[in-house]
N, C-alpha and C positions, 0 to 999 in steps of 0.2 A: 361181214367178217373182218377182224383186224388183220392187217397185212403182216407177213413175217419180215423180220429185219435181217438183212444180209450184211455181214461185215466183209469189206473188201480190202485186200492187201495189194498195194502196188509197190513192189520192191525189186522188180526185174526190168527196169527201163532199158531200152535200147542203149548200148554203149555210146552210140553216136548222138542220140537226141534225148534231152531231159524232159520228155513229155509224151503222153499218149494223146492222139487226136483221132476222133471218129466223126466223119461227116454224114449228114443226111440220115440220121437215126429217125426212123419213122414209127409212130405209134398211133393206134386207133383204139377205140373202146374195147375191141376184141383182141387187139395185138399189144397187150401190156403185160409186163412181168408181175405186176402187183406186189413187188417186193421192195420196200424202202431199204436203202443201204447207207452205210457210213464208212468213212475211211479218214486217214490222217492227212491226206493230200488236199491241196487246194484244187477246186474244180470250177470251171467256167463253162456255161452253156449259152449258146446263141440260138434263139428260135428263128428259123428260116422260113417256116410256112405254118399256117393254121394257128390254132390256139389251144391252150390247155391250162395246166396249173402245176405249180411246184408245191408239194407238201413238205414243209421243213419243220422238224421237231414239233409235229402235231398241228401246225398252222398252215392253212392253204392260201397260196398267193397266185393270182392270175399270171399266166405266162403266154404271151402272144407274139406274133411275127414282129421282129425287130427288137424284142426284149432280150436283155442279157442277164443271166443269173450268175452271181458270184457266191459260190457255196463254200463257206468257211470250214476250216478243219474241224472234224468231229461231229458235224451236224447230221442228224438222221434225215434223209431226204429222198424224194421220189418225184419223178416227172410223169404226169399222166394227162389224159384227155378224155372227154366224152364224145369227141368228134374225130379230128385228125390233127396231128402235129408232126413237124420235122424239126430237128435241131442238131447242132454240132456240139460235141462234147470235148473239152480240153482238160486234161488232168496233168498237173505239173509236178515234177519230181521234188520231193522234200529236200534232198541234198542240194539241188540247184538253188532253191529258194534260200537256203541257209548260206550258201556260198556268196550270194549277191546281197545278203543282208536284209532280205524281206522276211521278217519274223512273223509269219502268217499265223502261228499258234497263239501269239499274244494279242492279236487284234481280231475284230469281227468286221466283215464287210457288209455294206448295203446289199440286200439280197437281190432285188430286181432293179435294173437301171436301163435307161435308154441313152446310148452314147454312140454317135456315128463314128467317132474316131476309134473307139474300142472295137466296134463292129468291123471297121475297115482293116484293123490289125489282124483280127481273127480270120477274115476272108483271105487276106494276103498270106497268112500262114497256111491255109488250106490249099492255096494255089501253088505256092513254092514247094511244098512238101512232095508234090508229084513231078517236079521238074528235075529228074535225075541227071540231066545233061548240064545243068548249071554248075560251073566250077566253084562257085561261092555259095552253093545251096546250104551247106551246114552252117556257115557263118551267118547267112541271112536269117535262117531259122532261129539261131541263138539270139540274134539281134531283135527279132520280133518278139520272142518270148520275154526278153529282158524289158522291152518297151511296154509290153502288156503288164508285167509285174509292177513296174514303176508307176504306170498310169493308175492302176486300181489302188495301189498303196497311197498315192498322193490324193486321189479324187474320192475314193469310196470307202476308205477304212474308218472304222469307229474304234478309237483308241481306248478300249475297255475290255476287260475279261468278261465272260458270261456271268450273268447275275447268279446270286447264291441259289435261288430257287431252281434255276436251270441245272446247275451242277448237282444239287441234291436229287433232282428228279431223274436225270439221265445218266450220270456217270456210273452209278453202281450197275445199271443195266449193261452199259457198254463194257465195263470191266468184267462182268459175268460172261458176256459173249466171248470176249477175248480169252478168258480163262478156259472156257469150253473148247475153243478152237485150238488152244495150245496144249490141252490135256485130254482130248478125246481118246487118245491111244492108250490110256490107262484107266483103271478104276478110281473114281473119286465119289464122294458123297456130298449131300447138300450142306452138311455142317462145314466141311472144308471149303466149299465154294463161298458160303456166306462169310466165313472168317476172312477169306482172301479179299473180298470186296467191301468188308467192314459194314455189313448190312444184316439186320435181323432176318433170319432165314424165311420167316413167314411173310414179312413185308417184301422180301426179294421175290418170293414165289408169286405174290399178287402182282407186283410190277412187271415181272417177266411175262406173265400170262397176258396182262393188259397190252403190252407193247408188241408182243410177238404172236399172240393168238395161240401159243402153245405152252405147255408146262416145260420146266427145265428138262425133265426126263425125255419128253417127246422131242424137244429141240436137239438134245444131245444124241439121242438114238438116230434121228434123221440124219444128222451130220455124219455119224459113224457109218451108217449104211451107204451114204453117197460116197464117202471116202473108200469104203470097201468095194464099191462098184469099180472105181478107178484102179484099185489094186488088182482086182480080178481080171480086168481088161489088160493089165500090164503083164499078166502071166503068173500071178501069185495063186496058190491053191486056196481053197475055201477056208481051210483051217488057218493058214498064214494070214489071210485077209481079216479073218475074225479076230485073231490075236493082236494084230497090228492096229486094229480099230477099237480095242478095249473090251472085246467080248470074251468072257472066260468060259462060257458054256455054249457048245455048238448047237444044241437044240434050241436054246434061247435065241442065239444069233439067227438061225433060219426063220424062226417065228417072227422076230422083229424086222428082219430084212424083208420078208414077204409083206408085212404090214405097211412098211414105208416105201418100198420099191415096186411092189405088186408082182414080183417074180421071185424065183428061187435063185440063190447065189450061184448055183451050178449053171444057170442059163447064160452067165457072162463069161464062162471059161471058154477059151478058144479051142475048137475041136481039131 
């Protein structure tokens, strides 16, 4: 089965730190999300144990202990394994990159590298972030992030934009997913979506199904239902949640909700 693609938005970084850092992410063959994702931010992964692979825009690359993956902006990617793997994930704030002059959107980086200096910087970041008693903690963390950005820009950047085939193949899909995430709260049709992403609607439907494993309607309804779950848990009524998620008919909402969530909307209302 083709994996579903998840678009991730990182726009609420801690005011104190310009990055997200998660250590010791563990995956096994049975403990995997099976959802490739993409986002605008630069992402760096350090494999700390075991081996697996990184699937990047449809191509699979081996990822083993000591390897570092530098995932460029906008690439559809997924980290998996048939055995066991542990890795650290670093996602850096767009605004910080722009402020220090690392225009990561205009370059591509080598995907898999082995670099002891870069590895040491990432491990140093992991150590210092937990030392809350260090009076220079914030300054040191900024310093390490800056050194990481400088190092990968100087050593591993490929000064070229994605090739034309890559843009033609993936950009309409990404634009369609963005459109759905921005407009799921209202009614829209396939013609409007196709006009927005400058793609023939029949070709768009084929590509969408190929890369996500779902039709556009299925993907949209699944997103709407999961957004509705969050609204119901926050205290919204069933009718409010349905309306705010783009459903105009209550019986249709209940039917689609049960199909995608496996339960009734009322099951999520606090008693």
